[in-house]
Biopython code that builds the backbone (N, CA, C, O; Angstrom):
import numpy as np
from Bio.PDB.StructureBuilder import StructureBuilder

atoms = [
    (1, "MET", "N", (-166.896, -12.903, -134.555)),
    (1, "MET", "CA", (-168.301, -13.048, -134.985)),
    (1, "MET", "C", (-168.931, -14.520, -134.556)),
    (1, "MET", "O", (-170.022, -14.668, -134.005)),
    (2, "VAL", "N", (-168.040, -15.546, -134.913)),
    (2, "VAL", "CA", (-168.525, -16.961, -134.627)),
    (2, "VAL", "C", (-168.385, -17.281, -133.174)),
    (2, "VAL", "O", (-169.064, -18.172, -132.664)),
    (3, "MET", "N", (-167.510, -16.569, -132.485)),
    (3, "MET", "CA", (-167.314, -16.811, -131.110)),
    (3, "MET", "C", (-168.595, -16.429, -130.204)),
    (3, "MET", "O", (-168.910, -17.125, -129.238)),
    (4, "HIS", "N", (-169.270, -15.337, -130.565)),
    (4, "HIS", "CA", (-170.371, -14.764, -129.952)),
    (4, "HIS", "C", (-171.630, -15.573, -130.301)),
    (4, "HIS", "O", (-172.574, -15.589, -129.511)),
    (5, "HIS", "N", (-171.666, -16.211, -131.404)),
    (5, "HIS", "CA", (-172.848, -16.984, -131.890)),
    (5, "HIS", "C", (-172.776, -18.441, -131.680)),
    (5, "HIS", "O", (-173.572, -19.151, -132.295)),
    (6, "LYS", "N", (-171.847, -19.009, -130.819)),
    (6, "LYS", "CA", (-171.769, -20.286, -130.596)),
    (6, "LYS", "C", (-173.080, -20.792, -129.862)),
    (6, "LYS", "O", (-173.486, -21.929, -130.104)),
    (7, "ARG", "N", (-173.698, -20.033, -129.041)),
    (7, "ARG", "CA", (-174.981, -20.329, -128.411)),
    (7, "ARG", "C", (-176.066, -20.557, -129.332)),
    (7, "ARG", "O", (-176.990, -21.324, -129.061)),
    (8, "ARG", "N", (-175.977, -19.871, -130.488)),
    (8, "ARG", "CA", (-177.147, -19.930, -131.521)),
    (8, "ARG", "C", (-176.928, -21.046, -132.512)),
    (8, "ARG", "O", (-177.637, -21.140, -133.514)),
    (9, "ASP", "N", (-175.920, -21.922, -132.232)),
    (9, "ASP", "CA", (-175.734, -23.047, -133.288)),
    (9, "ASP", "C", (-176.850, -23.953, -133.197)),
    (9, "ASP", "O", (-177.158, -24.533, -134.238)),
    (10, "ARG", "N", (-177.513, -24.185, -132.156)),
    (10, "ARG", "CA", (-178.663, -25.146, -131.947)),
    (10, "ARG", "C", (-179.802, -24.603, -132.720)),
    (10, "ARG", "O", (-180.584, -25.429, -133.191)),
    (11, "GLN", "N", (-180.031, -23.289, -132.935)),
    (11, "GLN", "CA", (-181.195, -22.872, -133.697)),
    (11, "GLN", "C", (-180.964, -23.025, -135.124)),
    (11, "GLN", "O", (-179.832, -22.886, -135.588)),
    (12, "PRO", "N", (-182.078, -23.333, -135.923)),
    (12, "PRO", "CA", (-181.971, -23.524, -137.440)),
    (12, "PRO", "C", (-181.818, -22.233, -138.093)),
    (12, "PRO", "O", (-181.594, -22.260, -139.303)),
    (13, "SER", "N", (-181.901, -21.068, -137.486)),
    (13, "SER", "CA", (-181.950, -19.825, -138.207)),
    (13, "SER", "C", (-180.426, -19.128, -137.987)),
    (13, "SER", "O", (-180.304, -17.904, -137.940)),
    (14, "THR", "N", (-179.460, -19.905, -137.878)),
    (14, "THR", "CA", (-178.055, -19.508, -137.725)),
    (14, "THR", "C", (-177.636, -18.836, -139.009)),
    (14, "THR", "O", (-176.988, -17.789, -138.993)),
    (15, "ALA", "N", (-178.033, -19.480, -140.197)),
    (15, "ALA", "CA", (-177.659, -18.901, -141.446)),
    (15, "ALA", "C", (-178.164, -17.570, -141.675)),
    (15, "ALA", "O", (-177.455, -16.670, -142.124)),
    (16, "GLN", "N", (-179.523, -17.419, -141.338)),
    (16, "GLN", "CA", (-180.171, -16.143, -141.449)),
    (16, "GLN", "C", (-179.439, -15.009, -140.424)),
    (16, "GLN", "O", (-179.246, -13.853, -140.803)),
    (17, "THR", "N", (-179.143, -15.383, -139.379)),
    (17, "THR", "CA", (-178.502, -14.468, -138.460)),
    (17, "THR", "C", (-177.045, -13.999, -138.903)),
    (17, "THR", "O", (-176.623, -12.857, -138.715)),
    (18, "LEU", "N", (-176.336, -15.017, -139.510)),
    (18, "LEU", "CA", (-175.178, -14.650, -140.121)),
    (18, "LEU", "C", (-175.236, -13.750, -141.309)),
    (18, "LEU", "O", (-174.388, -12.880, -141.508)),
    (19, "ASN", "N", (-176.299, -13.986, -142.130)),
    (19, "ASN", "CA", (-176.411, -13.103, -143.336)),
    (19, "ASN", "C", (-176.713, -11.628, -142.756)),
    (19, "ASN", "O", (-176.162, -10.626, -143.211)),
    (20, "LEU", "N", (-177.593, -11.608, -141.764)),
    (20, "LEU", "CA", (-177.978, -10.217, -141.276)),
    (20, "LEU", "C", (-176.744, -9.481, -140.747)),
    (20, "LEU", "O", (-176.498, -8.296, -140.970)),
    (21, "ASP", "N", (-175.923, -10.404, -139.950)),
    (21, "ASP", "CA", (-174.623, -9.747, -139.430)),
    (21, "ASP", "C", (-173.732, -9.290, -140.513)),
    (21, "ASP", "O", (-173.172, -8.200, -140.394)),
    (22, "SER", "N", (-173.547, -10.030, -141.569)),
    (22, "SER", "CA", (-172.687, -9.606, -142.733)),
    (22, "SER", "C", (-173.286, -8.409, -143.237)),
    (22, "SER", "O", (-172.532, -7.446, -143.377)),
    (23, "ARG", "N", (-174.562, -8.270, -143.553)),
    (23, "ARG", "CA", (-175.070, -7.105, -144.108)),
    (23, "ARG", "C", (-174.884, -5.918, -143.266)),
    (23, "ARG", "O", (-174.597, -4.829, -143.763)),
    (24, "ARG", "N", (-175.060, -6.120, -141.836)),
    (24, "ARG", "CA", (-174.740, -4.958, -141.017)),
    (24, "ARG", "C", (-173.350, -4.459, -141.100)),
    (24, "ARG", "O", (-173.041, -3.269, -141.158)),
    (25, "THR", "N", (-172.478, -5.537, -141.101)),
    (25, "THR", "CA", (-171.028, -5.099, -141.183)),
    (25, "THR", "C", (-170.765, -4.329, -142.460)),
    (25, "THR", "O", (-170.179, -3.246, -142.457)),
    (26, "LEU", "N", (-171.252, -4.969, -143.631)),
    (26, "LEU", "CA", (-171.022, -4.180, -144.863)),
    (26, "LEU", "C", (-171.672, -2.856, -144.783)),
    (26, "LEU", "O", (-171.009, -1.907, -145.201)),
    (27, "ALA", "N", (-172.847, -2.629, -144.322)),
    (27, "ALA", "CA", (-173.458, -1.437, -144.204)),
    (27, "ALA", "C", (-172.558, -0.439, -143.301)),
    (27, "ALA", "O", (-172.343, 0.718, -143.662)),
    (28, "LEU", "N", (-172.099, -0.927, -142.219)),
    (28, "LEU", "CA", (-171.241, -0.058, -141.260)),
    (28, "LEU", "C", (-170.031, 0.343, -141.988)),
    (28, "LEU", "O", (-169.655, 1.509, -141.869)),
    (29, "VAL", "N", (-169.365, -0.489, -142.736)),
    (29, "VAL", "CA", (-168.090, -0.326, -143.481)),
    (29, "VAL", "C", (-168.401, 0.800, -144.574)),
    (29, "VAL", "O", (-167.645, 1.762, -144.709)),
    (30, "GLY", "N", (-169.444, 0.647, -145.271)),
    (30, "GLY", "CA", (-169.842, 1.677, -146.221)),
    (30, "GLY", "C", (-170.030, 2.957, -145.664)),
    (30, "GLY", "O", (-169.522, 3.947, -146.191)),
    (31, "TYR", "N", (-170.809, 3.034, -144.502)),
    (31, "TYR", "CA", (-171.038, 4.203, -143.900)),
    (31, "TYR", "C", (-169.830, 4.938, -143.352)),
    (31, "TYR", "O", (-169.761, 6.167, -143.356)),
    (32, "VAL", "N", (-168.887, 4.145, -142.883)),
    (32, "VAL", "CA", (-167.618, 4.666, -142.397)),
    (32, "VAL", "C", (-166.812, 5.237, -143.515)),
    (32, "VAL", "O", (-166.220, 6.306, -143.372)),
    (33, "CYS", "N", (-166.771, 4.487, -144.733)),
    (33, "CYS", "CA", (-166.098, 4.905, -145.880)),
    (33, "CYS", "C", (-166.620, 6.351, -146.365)),
    (33, "CYS", "O", (-165.887, 7.282, -146.700)),
    (34, "ILE", "N", (-167.970, 6.357, -146.338)),
    (34, "ILE", "CA", (-168.647, 7.697, -146.737)),
    (34, "ILE", "C", (-168.257, 8.867, -145.838)),
    (34, "ILE", "O", (-168.035, 10.012, -146.232)),
    (35, "LEU", "N", (-168.202, 8.422, -144.552)),
    (35, "LEU", "CA", (-167.854, 9.457, -143.600)),
    (35, "LEU", "C", (-166.300, 9.937, -143.901)),
    (35, "LEU", "O", (-165.914, 11.106, -143.897)),
    (36, "CYS", "N", (-165.617, 8.936, -144.126)),
    (36, "CYS", "CA", (-164.060, 9.286, -144.297)),
    (36, "CYS", "C", (-164.009, 10.198, -145.555)),
    (36, "CYS", "O", (-163.209, 11.132, -145.608)),
    (37, "ILE", "N", (-164.879, 9.916, -146.577)),
    (37, "ILE", "CA", (-164.728, 10.606, -147.901)),
    (37, "ILE", "C", (-165.210, 12.051, -147.566)),
    (37, "ILE", "O", (-164.521, 12.994, -147.956)),
    (38, "PHE", "N", (-166.353, 12.274, -146.864)),
    (38, "PHE", "CA", (-166.952, 13.597, -146.707)),
    (38, "PHE", "C", (-166.189, 14.349, -145.611)),
    (38, "PHE", "O", (-166.027, 15.567, -145.695)),
    (39, "ILE", "N", (-165.727, 13.641, -144.598)),
    (39, "ILE", "CA", (-165.005, 14.346, -143.462)),
    (39, "ILE", "C", (-163.496, 13.716, -143.302)),
    (39, "ILE", "O", (-163.289, 12.960, -142.353)),
    (40, "PRO", "N", (-162.629, 13.969, -144.064)),
    (40, "PRO", "CA", (-161.250, 13.354, -143.910)),
    (40, "PRO", "C", (-160.397, 14.121, -142.898)),
    (40, "PRO", "O", (-159.416, 13.628, -142.342)),
    (41, "ASN", "N", (-160.842, 15.357, -142.704)),
    (41, "ASN", "CA", (-159.968, 16.123, -141.716)),
    (41, "ASN", "C", (-160.067, 15.691, -140.228)),
    (41, "ASN", "O", (-159.113, 15.745, -139.453)),
    (42, "ASP", "N", (-161.233, 15.285, -139.924)),
    (42, "ASP", "CA", (-161.545, 14.794, -138.485)),
    (42, "ASP", "C", (-160.675, 13.572, -138.134)),
    (42, "ASP", "O", (-160.391, 13.378, -136.952)),
    (43, "ILE", "N", (-160.246, 12.757, -139.072)),
    (43, "ILE", "CA", (-159.630, 11.595, -138.967)),
    (43, "ILE", "C", (-158.081, 11.901, -139.001)),
    (43, "ILE", "O", (-157.267, 10.981, -138.919)),
]
sb = StructureBuilder()
sb.init_structure("model")
sb.init_model(0)
sb.init_chain("A")
sb.init_seg("    ")
for serial, (resi, resn, name, xyz) in enumerate(atoms, 1):
    if name == "N":
        sb.init_residue(resn, " ", resi, " ")
    sb.init_atom(name, np.array(xyz, "f"), 0.0, 1.0, " ", f" {name:<3s}", serial, name[0])
structure = sb.get_structure()
């Protein structure tokens, strides 16, 4: 994650972008967990 955002270090909104990324990752993890619970046979 940090490797891709090295170019955005100069911008003051780095903290906001990191927060958005963390929220996206948490949402993706939760979504995958829900899929695993509802569809365990496909995996």
